[in-house]
Structures are given as C-alpha cells and as structure tokens.
Residue frames as qw, qx, qy, qz and C-alpha x, y, z in Angstrom:
[[0.371, -0.263, -0.053, -0.889, -8.69, -34.57, -57.17],
 [0.356, -0.078, 0.768, -0.526, -11.12, -35.84, -54.54],
 [0.027, 0.248, 0.946, 0.205, -13.61, -38.63, -55.23],
 [0.122, 0.632, 0.585, -0.494, -16.40, -36.36, -53.93],
 [0.180, 0.580, -0.207, -0.767, -15.81, -33.89, -56.75],
 [0.107, 0.105, -0.858, -0.492, -15.97, -36.63, -59.36],
 [0.065, 0.416, 0.890, -0.175, -19.24, -37.80, -57.80],
 [0.187, 0.746, 0.337, -0.543, -20.62, -34.33, -58.56],
 [0.659, 0.638, 0.330, 0.222, -19.40, -34.37, -62.16],
 [0.012, -0.970, 0.218, 0.102, -16.45, -32.07, -61.56],
 [0.900, 0.095, 0.098, 0.414, -13.24, -32.91, -63.42],
 [0.003, 0.981, -0.193, -0.022, -10.40, -30.53, -62.62],
 [0.838, -0.185, 0.315, 0.405, -7.56, -32.83, -63.57],
 [0.223, -0.549, 0.360, 0.721, -4.70, -31.26, -65.55],
 [0.242, 0.151, 0.779, 0.558, -5.87, -32.77, -68.85],
 [0.070, 0.761, 0.644, 0.033, -9.35, -31.26, -68.45],
 [0.155, -0.845, -0.058, 0.509, -7.89, -27.84, -67.64],
 [0.278, -0.327, 0.573, 0.698, -5.53, -28.02, -70.61],
 [0.209, 0.420, 0.794, 0.386, -8.43, -28.96, -72.89],
 [0.011, -0.874, -0.447, 0.188, -10.51, -26.03, -71.62],
 [0.243, -0.691, 0.193, 0.652, -7.60, -23.66, -72.17],
 [0.256, -0.047, 0.697, 0.668, -7.15, -24.71, -75.79],
 [0.117, 0.634, 0.743, 0.182, -10.90, -24.26, -76.32],
 [0.081, -0.924, -0.322, 0.191, -11.17, -20.74, -74.89],
 [0.515, -0.395, 0.193, 0.736, -7.75, -19.40, -75.87],
 [0.282, 0.351, 0.493, 0.745, -8.92, -18.00, -79.23],
 [0.192, -0.780, -0.462, -0.374, -11.50, -15.92, -77.34],
 [0.527, -0.821, -0.113, 0.191, -9.47, -14.61, -74.39],
 [0.263, 0.862, -0.373, 0.221, -6.26, -12.64, -73.89],
 [0.823, -0.096, -0.342, 0.442, -3.06, -14.21, -72.70],
 [0.215, -0.965, -0.002, -0.151, -2.49, -11.62, -70.00],
 [0.529, 0.570, -0.464, 0.424, 1.10, -10.62, -69.28],
 [0.722, -0.585, -0.221, 0.296, 3.23, -10.96, -66.21],
 [0.244, 0.823, -0.250, 0.448, 5.65, -8.31, -64.99],
 [0.765, -0.255, -0.388, 0.447, 8.51, -8.80, -62.53],
 [0.095, -0.894, 0.017, -0.437, 8.92, -5.94, -60.08],
 [0.445, 0.252, -0.604, 0.611, 11.81, -5.34, -57.71],
 [0.446, -0.590, -0.639, 0.211, 10.61, -5.45, -54.09],
 [0.299, -0.346, -0.197, 0.867, 12.15, -2.04, -53.30],
 [0.082, -0.206, -0.418, -0.881, 9.93, -0.48, -56.00],
 [0.508, -0.535, -0.570, -0.363, 6.99, -1.55, -53.81],
 [0.319, -0.696, 0.322, -0.557, 8.52, -0.42, -50.54],
 [0.961, -0.257, -0.042, -0.096, 9.48, -3.97, -49.55],
 [0.302, 0.692, -0.593, 0.279, 13.13, -3.37, -48.75],
 [0.914, -0.399, 0.004, -0.077, 14.66, -6.16, -46.71],
 [0.026, -0.760, 0.646, -0.071, 18.07, -6.87, -45.20],
 [0.859, -0.143, 0.472, -0.134, 17.37, -10.59, -45.08],
 [0.228, 0.547, -0.729, -0.344, 19.59, -12.93, -47.07],
 [0.313, 0.157, 0.505, 0.789, 18.92, -14.17, -49.60],
 [0.213, 0.234, 0.087, -0.945, 16.99, -11.08, -50.61],
 [0.581, 0.467, 0.577, -0.334, 13.43, -11.36, -51.82],
 [0.365, 0.110, 0.647, 0.661, 13.45, -11.97, -55.60],
 [0.226, -0.004, -0.243, -0.943, 11.37, -9.79, -57.93],
 [0.469, 0.296, 0.658, -0.509, 7.61, -10.08, -57.38],
 [0.049, 0.136, 0.790, 0.596, 5.71, -11.56, -60.32],
 [0.402, 0.351, 0.357, -0.767, 2.44, -9.77, -61.02],
 [0.223, 0.298, 0.856, 0.359, -0.11, -11.56, -63.22],
 [0.146, 0.217, 0.015, -0.965, -1.99, -8.72, -64.89],
 [0.109, 0.384, 0.904, 0.150, -5.39, -10.33, -65.28],
 [0.151, 0.687, 0.336, -0.626, -7.04, -6.92, -65.11],
 [0.146, 0.470, -0.483, -0.724, -6.04, -6.69, -68.80],
 [0.261, 0.197, 0.937, 0.126, -8.30, -9.64, -69.62],
 [0.190, -0.349, -0.551, -0.734, -11.29, -9.09, -71.89],
 [0.488, -0.679, -0.429, -0.342, -14.11, -7.51, -69.86],
 [0.081, -0.764, 0.323, -0.552, -11.54, -6.44, -67.28],
 [0.554, -0.493, 0.574, -0.347, -11.16, -9.51, -65.06],
 [0.083, -0.250, 0.962, 0.072, -10.34, -13.22, -64.83],
 [0.577, 0.260, 0.595, -0.495, -14.06, -14.01, -64.91],
 [0.578, 0.544, -0.297, -0.531, -14.00, -14.03, -68.71],
 [0.135, 0.332, -0.929, -0.096, -12.20, -17.37, -68.65],
 [0.261, 0.176, 0.888, -0.334, -15.07, -19.08, -66.86],
 [0.513, 0.518, 0.208, -0.652, -17.71, -17.32, -68.94],
 [0.491, 0.503, -0.551, -0.449, -16.32, -18.56, -72.25],
 [0.010, 0.167, -0.984, 0.066, -15.85, -22.04, -70.82],
 [0.432, 0.333, 0.667, -0.506, -19.56, -22.18, -70.01],
 [0.552, 0.607, 0.054, -0.570, -20.76, -20.87, -73.33],
 [0.407, 0.549, -0.656, -0.320, -18.43, -23.03, -75.42],
 [0.084, 0.165, -0.978, 0.094, -19.00, -26.33, -73.59],
 [0.286, 0.336, 0.775, -0.452, -22.76, -26.24, -72.85],
 [0.115, 0.465, 0.699, 0.530, -25.79, -26.16, -75.10],
 [0.047, 0.210, 0.249, -0.944, -27.24, -22.67, -74.86],
 [0.264, 0.573, 0.774, -0.052, -31.04, -22.52, -75.27],
 [0.218, 0.633, 0.411, 0.619, -32.87, -19.99, -77.42],
 [0.342, -0.906, -0.244, -0.055, -33.56, -17.92, -74.29],
 [0.334, 0.741, -0.362, 0.456, -29.82, -17.39, -73.93],
 [0.598, -0.055, -0.603, 0.525, -27.94, -17.10, -70.65],
 [0.372, -0.844, -0.098, -0.373, -28.57, -15.50, -67.29],
 [0.634, 0.055, -0.491, 0.596, -26.09, -14.60, -64.57],
 [0.398, -0.904, -0.137, -0.074, -26.02, -12.87, -61.22],
 [0.696, 0.226, -0.179, 0.657, -22.95, -10.95, -60.26],
 [0.343, -0.725, -0.181, 0.569, -21.36, -8.25, -58.16],
 [0.255, 0.863, -0.125, -0.416, -20.24, -6.89, -61.51],
 [0.045, -0.580, 0.726, 0.366, -17.18, -8.64, -62.96],
 [0.372, 0.103, 0.918, 0.087, -18.86, -11.96, -63.66],
 [0.443, 0.709, 0.461, -0.297, -21.78, -10.16, -65.24],
 [0.216, 0.810, -0.328, -0.437, -19.45, -8.20, -67.49],
 [0.188, -0.360, 0.873, 0.270, -17.64, -11.39, -68.45],
 [0.431, 0.351, 0.831, -0.039, -20.83, -13.29, -69.31],
 [0.384, 0.820, 0.207, -0.370, -22.15, -10.30, -71.23],
 [0.050, 0.707, -0.564, -0.425, -18.86, -10.08, -73.13],
 [0.270, -0.126, 0.933, 0.202, -18.81, -13.78, -73.99],
 [0.440, 0.552, 0.685, -0.181, -22.47, -13.76, -75.03],
 [0.297, 0.843, -0.058, -0.444, -21.93, -10.69, -77.22],
 [0.040, -0.563, 0.731, 0.383, -18.90, -12.27, -78.87],
 [0.180, 0.033, 0.972, 0.150, -20.80, -15.52, -79.54],
 [0.340, -0.114, -0.401, -0.843, -24.02, -13.74, -80.61],
 [0.376, -0.375, -0.845, 0.064, -26.16, -15.04, -77.74],
 [0.325, -0.732, -0.147, -0.580, -28.79, -13.19, -75.67],
 [0.488, -0.059, -0.651, 0.578, -27.86, -12.49, -72.06],
 [0.387, -0.797, -0.170, -0.431, -29.60, -11.10, -68.99],
 [0.501, 0.159, -0.554, 0.645, -27.44, -9.97, -66.08],
 [0.498, -0.795, -0.292, -0.188, -28.60, -9.28, -62.52],
 [0.464, 0.241, -0.434, 0.734, -26.47, -7.12, -60.23],
 [0.364, -0.698, -0.526, 0.322, -27.06, -5.61, -56.78],
 [0.048, 0.985, 0.112, 0.124, -27.03, -1.90, -56.04],
 [0.527, -0.729, 0.296, 0.320, -23.45, -2.14, -54.67],
 [0.760, 0.276, 0.356, 0.469, -22.13, -2.93, -58.15],
 [0.276, -0.505, 0.100, 0.812, -19.82, -0.12, -59.22],
 [0.464, 0.752, 0.071, -0.463, -20.81, 2.30, -62.00],
 [0.103, 0.591, -0.700, -0.387, -17.79, 1.11, -63.99],
 [0.230, -0.012, 0.971, 0.056, -19.00, -2.49, -63.92],
 [0.447, 0.589, 0.568, -0.361, -22.57, -1.55, -64.76],
 [0.336, 0.764, -0.226, -0.502, -21.37, 0.53, -67.69],
 [0.013, -0.406, 0.860, 0.309, -19.24, -2.33, -68.98],
 [0.372, 0.257, 0.885, -0.113, -22.16, -4.77, -68.83],
 [0.438, 0.732, 0.303, -0.425, -24.34, -2.35, -70.74],
 [0.127, 0.687, -0.495, -0.517, -21.62, -1.84, -73.35],
 [0.116, -0.144, 0.948, 0.259, -21.96, -5.47, -74.42],
 [0.463, -0.070, -0.449, -0.761, -25.69, -5.11, -75.05],
 [0.259, -0.206, -0.926, 0.182, -26.90, -7.39, -72.26],
 [0.438, -0.662, -0.363, -0.489, -30.26, -6.91, -70.57],
 [0.295, 0.193, -0.615, 0.705, -29.22, -5.46, -67.21],
 [0.550, -0.660, -0.392, -0.329, -31.34, -5.70, -64.05],
 [0.142, 0.376, -0.575, 0.713, -30.29, -4.01, -60.79],
 [0.715, -0.453, -0.411, -0.340, -31.94, -5.89, -57.91],
 [0.798, -0.550, -0.220, 0.116, -31.41, -5.71, -54.15],
 [0.206, -0.931, 0.300, -0.034, -28.48, -4.59, -52.05],
 [0.407, -0.540, 0.730, 0.105, -26.24, -7.69, -52.17],
 [0.199, 0.290, -0.842, -0.408, -25.27, -10.54, -54.47],
 [0.144, 0.186, 0.956, -0.174, -27.74, -12.97, -52.89],
 [0.401, 0.571, 0.357, -0.621, -30.63, -10.66, -53.85],
 [0.395, 0.571, -0.448, -0.563, -29.50, -10.52, -57.46],
 [0.049, 0.200, -0.969, -0.134, -28.88, -14.27, -57.49],
 [0.331, 0.338, 0.797, -0.377, -32.42, -15.06, -56.30],
 [0.470, 0.647, 0.075, -0.596, -33.86, -12.86, -59.04],
 [0.262, 0.502, -0.707, -0.424, -31.68, -14.54, -61.66],
 [0.136, 0.008, 0.989, -0.060, -32.91, -17.96, -60.58],
 [0.440, 0.520, 0.535, -0.500, -36.51, -16.83, -60.95],
 [0.436, 0.658, -0.274, -0.550, -35.77, -15.62, -64.49],
 [0.084, 0.337, -0.910, -0.229, -34.01, -18.88, -65.39],
 [0.282, 0.211, 0.904, -0.243, -37.00, -20.89, -64.17],
 [0.450, 0.638, 0.389, -0.489, -39.55, -18.80, -66.07],
 [0.399, 0.751, -0.284, -0.443, -37.60, -18.24, -69.29],
 [0.974, 0.153, 0.127, 0.112, -35.54, -21.39, -69.71],
 [0.295, 0.858, -0.386, 0.168, -32.32, -19.37, -69.89],
 [0.857, 0.034, -0.396, 0.329, -29.08, -21.17, -69.00],
 [0.469, -0.881, 0.062, 0.003, -27.65, -20.19, -65.62],
 [0.664, 0.441, -0.347, 0.495, -23.97, -19.28, -65.46],
 [0.634, -0.743, -0.178, 0.117, -22.87, -19.26, -61.84],
 [0.142, 0.923, -0.312, 0.177, -20.02, -16.91, -60.86],
 [0.042, -0.631, 0.744, -0.215, -18.13, -19.49, -58.79],
 [0.529, -0.175, 0.768, -0.317, -20.00, -22.69, -57.90],
 [0.880, 0.391, 0.103, -0.251, -20.24, -24.60, -61.17],
 [0.847, -0.088, 0.374, 0.367, -17.85, -27.03, -62.80],
 [0.580, 0.623, 0.233, 0.470, -17.35, -24.90, -65.92],
 [0.118, -0.969, 0.087, -0.202, -16.59, -21.80, -63.84],
 [0.666, -0.617, 0.389, 0.154, -13.86, -23.56, -61.86],
 [0.815, 0.186, 0.394, 0.382, -12.50, -25.17, -65.01],
 [0.399, 0.817, 0.133, 0.394, -12.23, -21.84, -66.80],
 [0.262, -0.928, 0.222, -0.142, -10.63, -20.02, -63.89],
 [0.847, -0.340, 0.328, 0.244, -8.13, -22.86, -63.52],
 [0.727, 0.530, 0.152, 0.410, -6.66, -21.86, -66.89],
 [0.028, -0.951, 0.206, -0.228, -5.18, -18.80, -65.20],
 [0.688, -0.571, 0.443, 0.068, -3.00, -21.14, -63.14],
 [0.847, 0.238, 0.358, 0.313, -1.91, -23.02, -66.26],
 [0.427, 0.827, 0.060, 0.362, -1.04, -19.77, -68.02],
 [0.297, -0.899, 0.289, -0.141, 0.79, -18.33, -65.03],
 [0.807, -0.365, 0.428, 0.182, 2.91, -21.45, -64.61],
 [0.764, 0.434, 0.274, 0.391, 3.92, -21.33, -68.27],
 [0.216, 0.892, -0.035, 0.395, 4.97, -17.69, -67.88],
 [0.155, -0.722, 0.521, -0.428, 6.66, -17.99, -64.48],
 [0.874, -0.057, -0.476, -0.081, 7.55, -21.65, -63.88],
 [0.490, 0.220, -0.601, 0.592, 9.93, -20.79, -61.03],
 [0.366, -0.548, 0.141, -0.739, 7.41, -19.35, -58.55],
 [0.189, 0.022, -0.898, 0.397, 7.09, -20.84, -55.07],
 [0.054, 0.479, 0.686, -0.545, 3.88, -19.09, -53.99],
 [0.023, -0.384, -0.471, -0.794, 0.87, -17.43, -55.57],
 [0.053, 0.352, 0.566, -0.743, -1.42, -14.97, -53.77],
 [0.129, -0.318, -0.573, -0.744, -4.94, -14.15, -54.93],
 [0.386, -0.118, 0.289, -0.868, -8.13, -12.65, -53.60],
 [0.070, -0.230, -0.971, -0.001, -11.04, -14.84, -52.47],
 [0.472, -0.069, 0.031, -0.878, -14.73, -14.13, -52.87],
 [0.898, 0.001, 0.048, -0.437, -16.86, -17.10, -53.83],
 [0.616, -0.438, 0.646, 0.106, -13.70, -19.08, -54.47],
 [0.846, 0.508, 0.153, -0.059, -13.93, -19.84, -58.19],
 [0.406, 0.809, -0.405, 0.131, -10.50, -18.41, -58.95],
 [0.223, -0.608, 0.726, -0.232, -8.59, -19.84, -56.01],
 [0.831, -0.003, 0.512, -0.220, -10.38, -23.19, -56.35],
 [0.819, 0.573, 0.013, -0.009, -9.49, -23.48, -60.02],
 [0.291, 0.793, -0.495, 0.203, -5.91, -22.27, -59.64],
 [0.472, -0.493, 0.682, -0.263, -5.29, -24.48, -56.60],
 [0.910, 0.170, 0.352, -0.136, -6.62, -27.46, -58.55],
 [0.675, 0.698, -0.222, 0.088, -4.15, -26.72, -61.34],
 [0.103, 0.712, -0.627, 0.300, -1.12, -26.44, -59.07],
 [0.916, -0.197, -0.314, -0.156, -2.31, -29.36, -56.91],
 [0.764, -0.619, 0.080, 0.161, 0.26, -28.71, -54.20],
 [0.773, 0.251, 0.058, 0.580, 3.24, -28.11, -56.51],
 [0.186, 0.410, -0.084, 0.889, 3.09, -24.37, -55.74],
 [0.130, -0.364, -0.659, 0.645, 1.95, -22.79, -52.47],
 [0.102, -0.569, -0.493, -0.651, -1.47, -21.11, -52.82],
 [0.165, -0.276, -0.536, 0.780, -2.45, -18.34, -50.40],
 [0.027, -0.719, -0.601, -0.348, -5.91, -16.77, -50.27],
 [0.160, -0.043, -0.247, 0.955, -6.48, -13.13, -49.33],
 [0.145, -0.683, -0.683, -0.215, -9.79, -11.78, -48.03],
 [0.095, -0.578, 0.099, -0.804, -11.02, -8.42, -46.77],
 [0.026, 0.010, -0.781, 0.624, -11.57, -8.36, -43.02],
 [0.472, 0.175, 0.274, -0.820, -15.16, -7.37, -43.71],
 [0.833, 0.280, -0.153, -0.452, -15.84, -10.31, -46.06],
 [0.154, -0.510, 0.846, -0.029, -13.97, -13.40, -44.76],
 [0.848, 0.112, -0.148, -0.497, -15.86, -16.06, -46.71],
 [0.785, 0.222, -0.573, 0.084, -13.23, -18.81, -46.84],
 [0.082, 0.349, -0.676, 0.644, -11.94, -18.01, -43.36],
 [0.618, -0.131, 0.343, -0.695, -15.44, -18.53, -41.95],
 [0.887, 0.167, -0.299, -0.310, -15.92, -21.69, -44.03],
 [0.559, 0.319, -0.706, 0.294, -12.73, -23.23, -42.72],
 [0.164, -0.257, 0.636, -0.709, -13.68, -22.47, -39.15],
 [0.720, 0.024, 0.227, -0.655, -17.14, -23.98, -39.70],
 [0.493, -0.111, 0.856, 0.106, -15.92, -27.05, -41.58],
 [0.352, 0.444, 0.733, 0.376, -17.81, -26.05, -44.74],
 [0.053, 0.383, 0.263, 0.884, -19.36, -23.10, -46.59],
 [0.238, -0.644, -0.636, 0.351, -21.19, -20.86, -44.12],
 [0.103, 0.914, 0.252, 0.300, -22.58, -17.34, -44.16],
 [0.562, -0.183, -0.155, 0.791, -19.98, -14.65, -43.53],
 [0.023, 0.776, 0.171, -0.607, -20.14, -10.87, -43.23],
 [0.571, 0.480, 0.469, 0.473, -20.28, -9.10, -46.58],
 [0.005, -0.991, -0.110, 0.077, -19.00, -5.60, -45.93],
 [0.609, -0.337, 0.292, 0.656, -15.89, -4.13, -47.54],
 [0.230, 0.699, -0.222, -0.639, -14.82, -1.66, -50.18],
 [0.102, 0.285, -0.858, -0.415, -14.26, -4.84, -52.23],
 [0.518, 0.175, 0.703, -0.455, -17.81, -6.10, -51.64],
 [0.683, 0.531, -0.032, -0.501, -18.77, -5.94, -55.31],
 [0.643, 0.474, -0.589, -0.121, -16.18, -8.62, -56.13],
 [0.366, 0.233, -0.837, 0.335, -15.15, -10.37, -52.89],
 [0.256, -0.036, 0.647, -0.717, -18.32, -10.61, -50.80],
 [0.490, -0.109, -0.638, -0.585, -20.87, -13.18, -52.05],
 [0.710, -0.452, 0.150, -0.519, -21.77, -14.21, -48.45],
 [0.796, -0.326, 0.511, -0.021, -20.29, -17.72, -48.67],
 [0.009, 0.481, -0.768, -0.423, -17.82, -19.71, -50.73],
 [0.736, 0.187, -0.402, -0.511, -18.93, -22.37, -53.17],
 [0.893, -0.233, 0.328, -0.200, -19.59, -25.98, -52.25],
 [0.913, 0.378, -0.040, 0.150, -17.42, -27.25, -55.11],
 [0.385, 0.723, -0.390, 0.420, -14.34, -25.22, -54.30],
 [0.543, -0.712, 0.304, -0.326, -14.26, -25.93, -50.58],
 [0.946, -0.210, 0.216, 0.122, -12.74, -29.44, -50.69],
 [0.696, 0.539, -0.057, 0.472, -10.14, -28.14, -53.16],
 [0.052, -0.822, 0.260, -0.503, -9.25, -25.32, -50.79],
 [0.778, -0.549, 0.255, -0.167, -9.03, -27.71, -47.86],
 [0.948, 0.038, 0.167, 0.269, -6.60, -29.87, -49.80],
 [0.688, 0.338, 0.147, 0.626, -4.51, -27.32, -51.69],
 [0.014, 0.847, -0.020, 0.531, -4.86, -23.81, -50.22],
 [0.540, 0.079, -0.604, 0.581, -2.19, -23.51, -47.55],
 [0.188, -0.496, -0.561, 0.636, -3.82, -20.64, -45.69],
 [0.081, 0.780, 0.423, 0.455, -5.97, -17.54, -45.92],
 [0.343, -0.217, -0.303, 0.862, -4.98, -14.11, -44.63],
 [0.029, 0.855, 0.517, -0.026, -7.12, -11.05, -43.96],
 [0.354, 0.101, 0.050, 0.928, -6.48, -7.44, -45.00],
 [0.050, 0.628, 0.453, -0.631, -8.18, -4.22, -43.99],
 [0.425, 0.821, 0.364, 0.111, -9.93, -1.85, -46.38],
 [0.105, -0.943, 0.226, 0.222, -7.24, 0.71, -45.58],
 [0.516, -0.380, 0.669, 0.376, -4.56, -1.78, -46.67],
 [0.573, 0.474, 0.621, 0.248, -6.43, -2.43, -49.90],
 [0.217, 0.966, 0.137, -0.023, -6.58, 1.29, -50.62],
 [0.296, -0.781, 0.458, 0.303, -2.84, 1.63, -49.92],
 [0.607, -0.030, 0.714, 0.348, -2.19, -1.25, -52.30],
 [0.476, 0.761, 0.424, 0.122, -4.23, 0.48, -55.01],
 [0.005, 0.980, -0.144, -0.136, -2.12, 3.58, -54.54],
 [0.474, -0.546, 0.615, 0.315, 1.15, 1.63, -54.59],
 [0.646, 0.287, 0.650, 0.278, 0.18, -0.22, -57.77],
 [0.346, 0.911, 0.212, 0.078, -0.49, 3.13, -59.40],
 [0.181, -0.916, 0.321, 0.161, 2.70, 4.76, -58.15],
 [0.511, -0.437, 0.690, 0.269, 4.96, 1.81, -58.97],
 [0.412, 0.105, 0.828, 0.365, 3.36, 0.35, -62.10],
 [0.303, 0.195, -0.191, -0.913, 0.75, 2.84, -63.29],
 [0.259, -0.240, -0.906, -0.231, -1.85, 0.12, -62.82],
 [0.451, -0.194, 0.191, -0.850, -5.38, 1.03, -61.75],
 [0.286, -0.118, -0.951, 0.008, -6.74, -2.03, -59.93],
 [0.562, -0.544, -0.258, -0.567, -10.20, -2.28, -58.44],
 [0.459, -0.594, 0.500, -0.433, -10.30, -2.98, -54.67],
 [0.951, -0.080, 0.265, -0.139, -10.87, -6.70, -55.12],
 [0.810, 0.521, -0.148, 0.225, -8.10, -6.83, -57.68],
 [0.195, 0.716, -0.457, 0.491, -5.67, -5.18, -55.27],
 [0.774, -0.555, 0.115, -0.282, -6.45, -7.32, -52.21],
 [0.958, -0.020, -0.061, 0.279, -3.67, -9.85, -52.85],
 [0.454, 0.555, -0.202, 0.667, -1.14, -7.04, -53.27],
 [0.391, -0.737, 0.145, -0.533, -2.34, -5.58, -49.96],
 [0.927, -0.376, -0.007, 0.006, -1.43, -8.80, -48.15],
 [0.801, 0.203, -0.095, 0.555, 2.13, -8.55, -49.39],
 [0.206, 0.617, -0.108, 0.752, 2.57, -4.83, -48.75],
 [0.488, -0.661, 0.096, -0.562, 0.86, -4.79, -45.34],
 [0.006, 0.440, -0.839, 0.321, 2.62, -7.86, -43.98],
 [0.830, -0.078, 0.241, -0.497, -0.43, -10.12, -43.73],
 [0.976, 0.148, 0.061, 0.147, 1.67, -12.49, -45.81],
 [0.166, -0.860, 0.458, 0.151, 5.43, -12.33, -45.22],
 [0.874, 0.395, -0.283, 0.017, 7.55, -14.27, -47.72],
 [0.819, -0.444, 0.173, 0.321, 10.56, -16.17, -46.48],
 [0.104, -0.739, 0.458, 0.483, 14.00, -14.97, -47.61],
 [0.088, -0.276, 0.827, 0.483, 14.46, -15.94, -51.24],
 [0.429, 0.413, 0.783, -0.177, 10.80, -16.95, -51.73],
 [0.022, -0.001, 0.543, 0.839, 9.56, -16.36, -55.26],
 [0.243, 0.480, 0.656, -0.530, 6.08, -14.87, -55.05],
 [0.010, 0.283, 0.598, 0.750, 3.43, -14.28, -57.71],
 [0.184, 0.397, 0.505, -0.744, 0.46, -11.98, -57.11],
 [0.179, 0.474, 0.746, 0.432, -2.72, -12.06, -59.20],
 [0.165, 0.276, 0.126, -0.939, -4.19, -8.64, -59.95],
 [0.297, 0.292, 0.908, 0.034, -7.56, -10.07, -60.77],
 [0.209, 0.748, 0.600, 0.191, -9.60, -7.12, -62.01],
 [0.276, -0.128, 0.010, 0.953, -9.55, -3.48, -63.03],
 [0.074, -0.614, -0.603, -0.503, -13.19, -2.54, -63.46],
 [0.295, -0.651, -0.402, 0.573, -13.23, 0.72, -61.58],
 [0.241, 0.949, 0.168, 0.112, -13.73, 4.33, -62.41],
 [0.501, 0.572, -0.279, 0.586, -10.66, 6.53, -62.86],
 [0.668, -0.580, -0.339, 0.320, -8.91, 6.85, -59.52],
 [0.190, 0.791, -0.189, 0.549, -7.56, 10.10, -58.16],
 [0.724, -0.318, -0.432, 0.434, -5.22, 10.20, -55.21],
 [0.196, -0.979, -0.032, -0.041, -4.77, 13.15, -52.86],
 [0.498, 0.613, -0.423, 0.444, -1.25, 14.56, -52.72]]
C-alpha cells in the first residue's frame, strides 16, 4: 500500500483487513456466491476454451440490503461513539447500513438522504428507528446538512466512502469472495464514491484483476482518472441513488490508480436489461446500482477472454418490487 495512505492514517494491508473481518463477522452475513453457466445469461460463445461459469457474489443478501453494512459496523466497532450517536449522509444504502448497525448496537443515529433516494431505501432506514432527514436533490446536499448536524451536536460522522474505516470494512468483501472462489481471474463491481472498489482492490492488491463499472451518466472514477485526481462528474442515472456522489473519494483514488485495471461505462438501458436478466435467470431482484456490474458483462462493455474466470458483485437489492412487461 502506498506511503501516502499511511501518512493519512489508512492501513489497508491484509492483516488489517483480516482483523476487521474477524471483528465484524458476528454482526454481518457471510453472503453466498452462485456459479451460473454463461448460456443461462445469454452469453453463448464459440470461443475455445469456453467461458467458465460466472461467479455472482450475492451481497444484496447482506444485512440492510447492501455491502455498506460491512463499513458501517467497522466504524461503530472500532471508534468511540459519543453520547450524541452517529450521523451519516447517503443516497440510501449507506444510510440504511449505518441505521442498521446503530440499531443493533443500541446507538442513536441520524441519517440524511436526498430526494432521489428510493422509497425502498427510505423505508428501510426508518425501519431501524433512525432519525431520518430528507434534504436537497443530491448526495452533496444531504452531506452538507449532515456536517452541520455533526458540528452542532457532536455526533460521530460516518462517511459512505472516504474514511479509513469505510474502506477497511468494504475490503472484507474481497477477503470473503476470495475464500469462496479462490480461482477467479477477474472481479467486476459498480463504482460510486469508490469505497467498495477501493477496499476490494486493496485486498487483492494485483493478484486478481479488478474492473470498475459506472453508469454513463455518473462516471466518477472515469472523470477522476482523466483529471489525475477526484473531480466533479455528472450525477445523472437510474442508479444515481447509489452510484452518483459527484466525485470519488480522495483515499480510494491512489488505490484505484495502482490496482484497478480499468473502468467501463454502461447505459441506463443496459442496467435495466441486466436487472431483467438477473430476475429471469436467477430470480434475483437487484437495484440499478447493484446490477451495473452485470450490465457490463451482458452488454459487452467488458468482454472476458476465452477461459477467463469472472466474478460479479451484485452489491445491493434495496428496491421496490419490480414488474417487467411481457
């Protein structure tokens, strides 16, 4: 890991990730993997050797419905929480995760979300008894309000992607996936603020190819790489409540530069087709952000080499029941 990260108090070495995993494991679910034949997904190929089964990491089955729960518990179990409790801003999934962790550990929580947060995510946050505040149209609006509350109340801030504990917690998904599917060559996952891909890339540290997937309307890491660092990007997509925080985190960027091989873009239409395919093939209802990585595989934005063993992270399932026209 880079010296610059250590200078900022960030330790994402394997031992630190393993320690975090043992700490949070009693509080999270070990989410399953399923191996799916490519033809079941419409990925027939005449190439030899044929594409092996696709490994899907079903993180939508995590507590609170997404991978974010890993980072939330890492924060609350490794930091001293003040009497005022915790505060978080979120497009929805991070807020649900923090609310879940706070509820489980009997701590007060206030969650700020923008108006684009889905009804399913808002309902889940409320179900954990958190104080919910809907502020502004985008994540940055909710984040500014959360900072004001932290300053006035003394509550502990839990950032959705740009804090050491967040990256450390999300890195445990990589550890878990490798233990379940040690033979994979490549892992695809969606990118928003970059907490998940930063943590997972730190875990694999170049041993496994890491590919980021972004909506065309919210290319946060793509813009950052072109600019040489985190920079404002468009924030419009059907996946905007999970993959459009405006810019990636400062802490994840050097990790991505070192260990993320590339980032591909997918259209909203491709994401919707991926949602439909996941339902038809696996009876899985993934939210748009959770289906983005699958879209890259199905739509050809990422094309595996013959024989390449690919894992895809389905990162979240906080969506209302989906109906598909015949």
